[in-house]
N, C-alpha and C positions, 0 to 999 in steps of 0.2 A: 290317515290309518287304515287300512283293510279290513272288512269286516271279520271276526273272528268266532270261532266255536267257542263254547266256556272250557272245553277242555286247553284249545291251545292258547287261551289268554293267559289260564294261569299258569301252563308252562313258560310262557314267556315271562309271567310275572316271578317265577319261581327262580328262573334264569338270572334274572336281574336282582333277586335278593341272596342268589350264591356269590355274587360279588361283593356284597354286601357283609356276608359272614366272614371270606377273606378280609376284609378292612378290620370285622370286630375281632378278626384274632389277631393280626400286625398291630390293634391298638393296643390290646388289652392283655396279649398272653404276657408281657414283660411285669404285670404286676403281679405275678406269682412264681416270677425267676427273677427278680430286683437281686435276691441274695448272691443266686447261681452266678448273675452276669456282672456282680461287682466282684466275685472271687476270680473269675476267669480275667476279666480286664483291668482290675484295680491290684488284684493280690490278697483281697481280703473283704470278709464279710461284715464288718462292726459297722455299729449307725452311722460314722462320718462317711463310708465306702459306699454305703446303700444308698443315702444319700445324696449322696453325688453323682451316684449312678441313675437315678431320678429324672437326669437330664435327657434320655434316651426318650422321656414321654417328652419335654419340653421340644427337643429336637425337631420330633415327628408332626408334633402340634406347629412348631412354625414353619415347618413345609405346608404345612394345609394352608394355614394364614396367609400364604404370600401366595402359593397356586392355586387357590379357590377364585380370586378375583382375574388373576392374569389369565387363567385357562379358560373362565367364562366370556372374558373380553374377545381374545385370539378365535377362539371356535364359536364365537356366536352363529357363523354360516353355516357350520358343517352338519349334516345328516345326524340325528340325537343317535341313530344305531350306529354308525361309523367313529362317533365320539366315544360313546361306550368301550368299545372296543378297543381303541387305542389308549385309553385311560387303563384298560385292564393290563394292557401291554406292558403299560410305565410301573404297573404295580408289582408285576409279575418281576420284571428287572430290578426295581427299586427294593423287593425283599431279598429276592436272592444276594446284591452287594451287603442289605444287614447281615445274611448269614455269613458269609464271605470274608468280610474286611477285619483284618488282622490284630486292629489297636483301636482301643476306647475310641480316639478321635476321630477317625475312619468311618465308626460307628456312628457316631454322631451325625456324620457326612451322609451316610446310608439312608439313616432313620432321616432326614431332613429331605432327602431326594425322594424317598418313598412316599414322604406326606404329601408333595406336590398334587399327585391326581386325584387325592382323596375326597376333596372337597366338589373339585370338578364333576365326577363320577357320582356321588349323591346327588349333585343338582341333576344331572342328565337323566340318569337312570331313576328318579321320583318323578319327572315330568313326563317320562316313556310310561310309567306307569300309572301316573293320572289320565293319560290319553287312554289307556287301555281300560282303565275302572270307569272312564265316563266322567261326563257333567255332574257335578254335586257329590260327588264320591273322592273329591281331590286326597284329603286328609285320609283316609282311607288306603290310597292307593300310595300317599308316602309313607304312612304306615306299614304295609307289605315290604318294600324296600327295607326299611329299617327293620323289619321282623330278622332281617339277616344279622343284626348283630345282636338280638336277645337270642336266636339259636348260639352263635357264637357264644355268648357267655353263657346258655344253658349248656352245654353239651362240647363244644368245640373248644372253647379255653380252659376247662379241666383237664380234658383228655390231653391236650397237647402241652398243658404245664406238666401232667405228671409225667409226659414223655419228655421233655428239656427236664426234666428233675432228673429221671435216668440217662439220658443219652446225650445231655448237654443242651444248650439253649439254641445253639447254631440249628441240632437237628430241626428242634420248633420249627424255626424259620425257614426251612425247606421245605416241610409239609404246608407250612402257610404259603408259599411260592405255589405249591401243586394245585392248592386250591384255587388261586387266582388263576391258574391253568382251565385248570377246570370249568371256569366262570366264564372265560373267553371264549371257551367251545361252545358252552350251552347256548351264551346270547348269540352267538355267529348263525348256530343251529335252529332255535328257538324264538327268538325277535323279530317279527316282522320288520321292514323298514320303515324309518317315519322321516320325513324331511326336517329340516331347521323351521322352528316356527316364525319364521318370516323375521328373525333377529340380524342384529348387525352389532360391530364393535361399538361404534356411538351409542348405537339406545342400550347397549347392556352397560355403557358407563354412566348413562346418565339418571340410572338410579343411584350413583353415589353421590347426586347431587341434593337426594332427599333429606331433611335432617332427620326425618321419620323413621326412614331406615336405620340410618347411623345410631336413634337411640335403642330400636330395635337389637342390631348388632350387638351395641355395649352393654344391654339388658341381660342378653344371653352370655355375654363374654365374662361378665362377672357374676351374674347370678347361679350359673352351672358350675362357677369353677372350687365351690366347695364337695361337690361329687368327687372331684378327681383329686383334690387333698386328701381324700381318705380313700379312694379307690387304687390310688396309686400306690399305697402304702399296705395293702391288705395283707401280704404276705407278712412283713414282720409285726404287725399288729396282730394277727392269728396265732403268732408265736410267742411274742414278745408281751403281749397286755392279756390275751386270753388265756394262755399257759397251754396251747394247743400243739400237737406237732406239726412238723411241715407236710405230712399226707393229709390234713383238714385243710390245706389251702384250697386244693381242688375244689373241695364241697362248699366251701365258702364263696368262691367264684359262680359254682352253682345256684346259689343262692341268690346271689345278684343276678344272675342272668335268667332266673326264673320271675325276679320282680320286674327288669325289664319285658319280661316278656308280658305280663300282663298290663304292665304301666303302658307298653306301646300300643296297643290295641285300644284302649280307655282312651288314652289321649287323641289318634285318630279319631274316632266314633264322640269323642267331645269337639273337635276342631271342626269337624262338619258341622254340629250344634250349635255351638253358642263360643266363639274363638276367643271371646275378650274371659268370659266367666274361666273357659277352661285356662287362660294364660293367669291369672289371678289366684284360682286353686290350686296350679303347678306348684307355684312358686311357694306359696303357704305350706303344702304337702311336703316341698326340699325342705324347709328350716327345720319343720317338727322330726323329718326323717333325721337328719343330722344330731337334733339335739338328743332324740332315742339312742342314735348312736354312741355319741359322747357317754349318756351314763350306764348306757348298759354292755358296753362292747367287753366289758370284765368276764362276764359269763360265756359259755356255749351259746345257751340261749340267747340273750342279746345279742351277741356276735351276729347269730344266723338269721335272728328276725330283725336286726337293722342293717344287715345286707342286701337283706330283701327288698328291703322297704327304699334305702339310699336308691338301690338300681329302681326300682318300679318307679319312683316319683320324679327322677330324671329323664328318666325315657318316656314320662308320661309328657313331659314338654318339648320333646323331638319332633314327633308332627304337628304340634300346636305351634313351635317357633316358626317351624317351618311354613305353615299356611300362612301365618304371618308375616314374613318376609313377604312374599309373593304376593301379599295383598299390599302390602306399601309401595309395592316396585312393580306396578302394571305397566306391560311394556318390556320389560326386562328380567321375563323367568328365570332364565338359566341363572344370569347374576343373583336374583334373590333366592334362589333353591342353592346355590354355591355360598353365598355369604353364612347361611346358617348354620354348615360347615364350620368355614372358615371362625365363625364365633365359638362354635362348640369346641374347638381345636383353641383358640384364644384361652379358653376356659380350662381345658385340657392343661397346656403351659403354664398358666397362671396358677392352673390349683396344683400341681405337682412342684412348679417351684414354691408356691408357698406353705406346701406341706415340708418339702426341704428345709424351709427356713426356720419353722419352728421347731423341727428335729433336732438340727445343728445347734440350735438356741439351748438345747437342753430340757424342753418342753413335755418331751417325750411323745412318743406316736398317736396317744389317744387325742392328743391337744390338735392333731388334723381338723377332727369333727368340729372343734369349737372354732377354730378359724374358719370352717364352712359353713356353719350358722353368720358369722358376721357377713362373708359375701353375698349369701344367698338373701339374707334381709336388705342389702343394697340390691340387687335384683328384683326385689318385690316392690320397693319403693320407685326406680326405676320405671317397670310394668305399669305401677300406678298412674305414674306421669304420662305415660304411653296413651293411656286409656284415656285420660283427663284428656289429652290433646286430639285426638279422636270425637270427644264429645263437642269440645269446643268446635273444632274443623264443621262438624256435624249441624251446629247449632247458628253458626253466622248464615247460610245462605235461608234460614229462617227468620233470622232478624231482620235481613235485605228486604223480605217478602214482607214481614208485616209494617216495614217503613214504608214500601210503596204503594 
């Protein structure tokens, strides 16, 4: 990649982050508009209809899960900038389709299609950002790209949620498509060209043969699901559990976004310092945040502080798990980076479905937090297992050397 001035480097990083803003909007805006979507698509906003509408999260997440490894494989030889531009085109098209699809079934199909480029975008954009930041700063480079998610949740999601409540959720998706279009133009103008990093489809697929790669993917897929079990139903939690008006929902989403902002940069910093310690600290904090939310969400103070904590702790793990997957998939960086998003959205799908199940079972909206505690404990156990595997692998050469 060509030498850049500091100003041009940050312009390129911000252009990449703008694409992440759009992804944050398209992924998280439905959390504040589920009742409106249920009313339009299913005819009412009763708990059963809201729970069923939660499958829009699942459909999108399944698109990410399928698209991330497939696109990472078939695009391995493409120059990174060209790949990012192509993925942004797909995001524009998929989001527009979500806005205009006339039935619930077609909305689910559109959300699946819109999710396909998500993981590959984060993978390619994160690798470009890491190159722009330079050696030793990869975690912070990933954090810059992921910062688009935090900006989306602090400012964009609340504003577009309010717009969707006033003008309809379809209007909200049209605006999100406009954000993707702006990102497309910004990347085209500001990001310098970069060749593919010597990748190949076979090389990227080889990453899938490594057991440790799958252990990290499963750790993220299960351990992070608790956040999505809660976040997917923040709107009804705000109104039905805490007793606030629908107008408070955007402000709860602001609290989530502020937590994400803090957690993202702390996670990037810690990933560059001590990756394994950051991994275990992150999962422990996620468990604690879910416990707090489950206990405190009945009051306005507990709701807002709990929303801040669950947002902060989960996004702390974003750059940590991104760095971890690239570490365990040498020679297949695009696949490793894309699998992180695939894992996050498996968690999104699992969490939204898990929340839907406990709500439909009559356990109440607050039960989503306790379901989150359970899966986060499993995630911590799997993270500990991964660290133990690392230690045994590192110790094996030392034992061989002693025998010699």
